[in-house]
N, C-alpha and C positions, 0 to 999 in steps of 0.2 A: 504494500501498500505504500502510494506515495503522505512523505510528511505535510503535513499544510502550518503556515504560520497562523496565530490566532489571536483574541483578543475577548476573552473574560469578561462579560460583561453581566452583574447582576449586586442588588442592593444588601445584598447576606452574605458577610463574609465566610458562613459556614460553607454554602453552596458556590462558592467562588474557589474556596480550600479544594472541594469534594471534584468539581470540575478541570481544573487545574491538573489534579493529580489522574484523576483518567484521563486526560487527554494524553500529560508526560507518559501513561503506562503503555500507552498503544504509540509512542516515537513521536506526536506532532510536538511543532520549537512554539511555546505560548512568549506574545512578544506584547503585553501588558494586561493590565486587567483596568477596572474601573467600577467605582460604584451604581453613579447613570451613565443612559447612553451621550448625554452632553460632555462629557468630563472623555468619555473615548473620542470626536472628535476633534 
């Protein structure tokens, strides 16, 4: 599977942490995280 570069956006710290771990375990690159979609932009 091709590795993707991903930004995780969620208002809950627990969910961001869980999602980041799951994505990293399957080999994707996390390039950032944000609490709200405005912070991401």
